[in-house]
C-alpha positions, 0 to 999 in steps of 0.5 A, spaced: 371 788 972 370 787 979 370 780 982 363 777 985 363 774 992 357 770 992 354 763 993 356 758 988 350 756 983 348 750 980 348 751 973 346 746 967 349 749 961 348 747 954 354 747 949 353 741 945 359 742 941 364 744 946 371 741 945 378 744 947 381 741 940 375 745 936 375 752 933 370 757 933 364 755 937 367 749 939 372 752 943 368 758 945 363 753 949 369 749 952 373 755 954 367 759 957 365 752 961 371 752 964 371 759 966 364 758 969 366 752 972 372 755 976 366 759 980 360 755 980 358 747 979 357 746 972 353 740 969 355 741 961 351 738 956 355 735 950 354 731 944 356 724 944 361 726 939 365 730 944 365 725 949 372 722 949 375 729 948 371 732 954 373 726 958 380 727 957 380 735 958 374 735 963 378 740 968 373 744 973 367 742 970 363 738 975 359 733 971 358 731 963 351 730 961 352 726 954 346 726 948 346 720 945 343 720 938 348 716 933 343 715 928 342 723 927 349 725 928 351 720 922 346 723 917 349 730 919 356 727 918 354 724 911 351 731 909 356 735 911 362 731 908 358 728 901 354 734 900 357 740 902 364 738 902 366 740 909 364 747 908 362 749 914 361 757 911 356 755 907 349 758 909 345 753 906 348 748 911 347 753 917 340 753 915 340 745 915 343 745 922 336 748 925 332 741 926 339 738 929 339 743 934 332 743 936 332 735 937 339 735 941 335 740 946 329 736 946 333 730 948 337 734 953 330 736 956 328 729 956 334 727 960 335 732 965 327 734 966 327 730 972 333 733 976 331 740 974 324 739 977 327 736 983 331 743 984 338 740 982 339 746 978 339 754 980 340 756 972 339 753 965 344 756 961 344 755 953 351 758 951 351 754 944 349 754 938 351 762 938 346 763 932 340 768 934 336 764 929 337 757 933 331 757 937 331 754 944 326 749 946 329 749 953 326 756 954 319 753 952 319 747 957 321 751 963 316 757 962 312 754 968 318 752 973 322 756 978 328 755 974 330 761 970 333 760 963 339 765 960 341 765 953 347 767 950 352 771 947 348 770 941 350 773 935 348 773 927 344 776 922 350 781 920 348 785 914 353 784 908 355 792 907 354 795 900 360 797 895 364 791 896 366 785 892 368 781 898 361 782 901 357 779 896 353 773 899 354 766 898 347 764 897 342 770 896 336 766 897 339 762 903 339 769 906 332 771 905 330 764 908 332 768 915 325 772 914 322 765 916 325 764 922 321 767 927 315 763 924 319 756 926 317 752 932 320 755 939 323 761 935 318 766 939 318 763 945 326 763 946 327 770 947 320 772 950 321 766 955 328 767 957 330 771 964 336 774 961 339 775 954 346 776 952 348 779 945 354 778 942 355 784 938 352 791 937 348 789 931 345 783 935 343 788 941 339 792 935 335 786 933 333 784 940 332 791 942 324 789 944 327 785 950 332 791 952 330 790 959 333 783 960 338 784 954 346 785 956 352 786 951 358 781 952 362 779 946 362 772 944 369 771 944 374 771 949 382 769 951 386 766 956 389 770 961 395 767 961 396 769 953 396 776 956 403 778 955 408 783 951 415 785 951 416 792 954 421 794 949 418 797 943 421 796 936 428 798 934 429 804 930 429 803 923 426 796 924 421 794 919 414 794 921 411 787 922 404 786 919 400 780 919 393 777 917 390 771 920 384 767 918 381 763 913 382 766 906 375 767 904 372 772 900 369 776 906 375 776 910 378 781 905 385 779 906 386 783 899 384 789 902 389 788 907 395 787 902 393 793 898 393 797 904 400 795 905 403 796 898 407 803 899 410 800 905 412 794 902 415 797 896 419 801 900 421 795 904 419 799 911 414 793 912 413 785 912 407 782 911 405 775 913 399 771 911 397 765 916 391 761 913 388 758 907 382 757 903 379 758 896 382 765 895 389 763 896 391 762 889 388 769 887 392 773 893 398 770 891 397 772 884 395 779 886 402 779 890 406 778 884 402 783 880 403 788 885 410 787 885 411 785 893 412 778 892 419 778 896 415 782 902 409 777 903 410 770 906 404 765 905 404 760 911 398 756 909 394 753 915 398 752 922 396 749 928 394 754 933 400 754 937 404 755 931 399 761 929 400 764 935 407 764 935 407 768 928 402 773 931 406 774 937 412 776 933 408 781 929 407 789 930 400 790 927 394 785 925 391 788 919 384 784 919 379 788 915 374 783 914 367 786 912 363 780 915 365 778 922 361 776 927 366 775 933 373 776 930 376 771 935 383 773 932 382 780 934 382 778 941 388 774 941 392 779 937 390 784 943 392 779 948 399 779 945 400 786 944 399 786 937 395 792 935 389 791 930 387 794 924 379 792 923 373 794 920 368 798 924 363 793 923 361 787 926 364 783 932 371 787 931 368 794 930 365 793 937 371 791 941 377 795 938 377 802 940 382 808 939 386 806 945 388 799 943 387 799 935 384 802 929 378 802 925 376 803 918 370 805 915 367 801 910 365 806 905 368 803 899 374 798 897 378 804 894 377 808 900 378 803 905 385 801 902 387 809 903 385 809 910 389 802 911 395 806 908 394 812 912 394 808 919 400 804 917 404 810 915 402 813 922 405 807 925 411 807 922 412 815 923 410 814 931 413 808 933 412 810 941 405 811 940 405 804 937 408 801 943 403 805 947 397 802 943 401 795 944 401 795 952 394 798 952 392 792 948 394 787 953 391 791 959 385 791 956 385 784 954 386 781 961 381 786 964 375 786 960 376 780 954 378 774 958 374 768 959 374 769 967 372 776 966 366 774 962 365 769 967 364 774 972 359 778 968 355 772 966 355 770 974 352 777 975 347 776 970 345 770 973 344 772 980 340 778 977 335 773 973 335 769 980 333 775 983 339 775 988 343 781 985 342 788 982 341 788 975 348 788 972 351 795 969 355 792 963 358 797 958 354 797 952 357 796 945 363 800 942 364 803 949 368 798 952 374 803 953 380 804 957 386 808 957 386 815 954 384 817 947 389 816 942 393 821 937 394 819 930 386 818 930 383 813 925 381 816 918 373 817 919 373 813 926 
């Protein structure tokens, strides 16, 4: 990705959950803010609950604007802990975040509108929340001003694929509530008034196709360039294939499909499998491993701190991650950066990122067929160790050049300059065509 040499922008960035010690959205907010702040003057809007840690790790961010709504934060903290038992995956809880998001953004506008109108900022950029179904009052409030509003990468609304037990939605009625979102306050103006929209997946690009003239694809997740490394030496002859799954042990992450697909190699003692993560499916997965006769070849590590999880991932050859409902797939980015070849479902975020020169994808047909596809892919890796090594080296280069936070910051910069009328429209790669290297041999089954 080419470096952009233009004047520094003054960016007002809304990412209220940004937190270097958090996960998923919180870490995305912090990491992308730091990367943009290395190029521009960034004022970051955060919640009061994130202030202490952000003050300690402010980094390149020029200044912090803190939203203080203690009474509202206490109410939501009580609901999350008492009612939902800290289960952030619950779709009903996600729906309840709507009023909180609107109030936070409304208060942020109240605190910054005088500076916006005084010309202190060139762009207002909303990075968080990521969900496409979280409207932005900022888009409406800025409608008559000269400061453009940019939003994204947004993601969400991924359908549940048919034919998989793992894809049974948590709350069918909650999913149906999404049909009401377009009628909520600020929902329609968010994308209509935005100067530029960044979509984090191919599915989201399709959902927002009506805005294609100002729509850009850029993955939701990213990685630090310093992570991008892999030994130049391949596997030793006769060494076992080191397989790993990293993620929450919840139904739709489909760790059971990963284990079942590895059974022939595990029984033949041609591979080992490490499972990093915990969740409600763990007991069932441990029983599955026993019933399949592969208990001695599978290690359950439970939840690990991030550094320990990365050490486990770094020691692996292949990430087997056939999640049937994943928007971003941050672990896939991390695997690529470490030269660990991902085997993923051709669906959602991972399906957009992985291509034949760096990994393999399986088609979500049905459970039995997906297991068969994984079996064939893993057997191919055992039979062609040189090809596996080539994929590993390609993965590191691909992650460093295309998936780093710095590369994303460059892309976002080009979008912002276009929105300001100060640069050409960025020619960013469309979904599923972010490719480097040559076409792969031993192709993915039905890929």
